[in-house]
C-alpha positions in Angstrom: 5.8 -56.1 -46.7 4.7 -59.1 -44.9 1.0 -60.1 -43.4 2.5 -60.7 -40.0 4.0 -56.9 -39.9 1.6 -55.7 -40.9 -1.0 -57.1 -38.1 1.5 -55.2 -36.3 2.0 -52.1 -37.5 -1.4 -51.4 -38.9 -3.0 -50.0 -36.1 0.1 -47.4 -36.5 -1.6 -43.3 -37.6 0.3 -41.9 -40.4 2.7 -40.1 -37.9 3.7 -43.6 -36.7 4.7 -44.4 -40.1 6.5 -41.7 -40.4 8.8 -42.0 -37.5 9.3 -45.0 -38.2 11.2 -43.5 -41.2 12.2 -40.9 -39.5 13.8 -43.2 -37.0 15.4 -45.7 -39.5 16.7 -43.0 -41.5 18.8 -42.0 -38.0 16.6 -38.5 -37.1 17.5 -37.8 -33.8 14.4 -37.6 -31.3 14.4 -33.0 -31.6 14.5 -33.7 -35.6 11.8 -35.7 -36.0 9.6 -33.3 -33.2 10.1 -30.6 -34.9 9.4 -32.8 -38.5 6.5 -33.8 -37.1 5.7 -31.0 -35.1 5.2 -32.5 -31.7 7.0 -32.6 -28.4 10.3 -34.4 -28.2 8.2 -36.2 -25.3 5.5 -37.1 -27.6 8.8 -39.1 -30.3 10.2 -40.4 -27.0 6.3 -42.3 -26.2 5.5 -43.2 -29.9 8.8 -44.5 -30.3 8.4 -47.3 -27.3 5.2 -48.2 -28.1 7.2 -48.3 -31.9 10.0 -50.6 -30.6 7.4 -52.4 -28.6 5.2 -53.7 -31.4 7.9 -54.5 -34.0 9.3 -56.8 -31.0 13.0 -55.1 -31.1 14.8 -52.3 -28.6 17.3 -50.0 -30.7 17.2 -47.6 -33.5 19.8 -50.3 -35.1 17.3 -52.7 -34.6 14.6 -50.6 -36.2 16.5 -49.5 -39.2 17.0 -53.0 -39.8 13.8 -54.5 -39.2 12.5 -51.5 -41.6 14.7 -52.1 -44.3 13.8 -55.4 -44.0 9.8 -54.8 -44.6 10.1 -52.6 -47.2 9.7 -49.4 -44.7 12.7 -47.4 -45.5 15.4 -47.1 -48.3 18.3 -48.9 -48.4 21.0 -46.3 -48.8 24.8 -46.5 -48.4 28.1 -48.9 -48.9 25.8 -50.9 -45.7 22.3 -51.6 -47.5 23.8 -54.4 -49.4 25.1 -56.4 -46.2 21.6 -56.0 -44.8 20.1 -58.6 -46.7 
């Protein structure tokens, strides 16, 4: 992960990093809430903050951001086209 990305995302707690991974993997808010044992409202709030720190506004943007910066595994046929 590049230094600029670390500076923006470094303050995330462990749950934040896990939420980035889960969002990038395509998990829904209810699924993430259940996985992290938090409310859907908390998932939404964390998502808004994560988007702001990453400078993006969509799940697709977050998935691409996470893959480009080594925060999510690349899988499936589209993975080869993201670079």
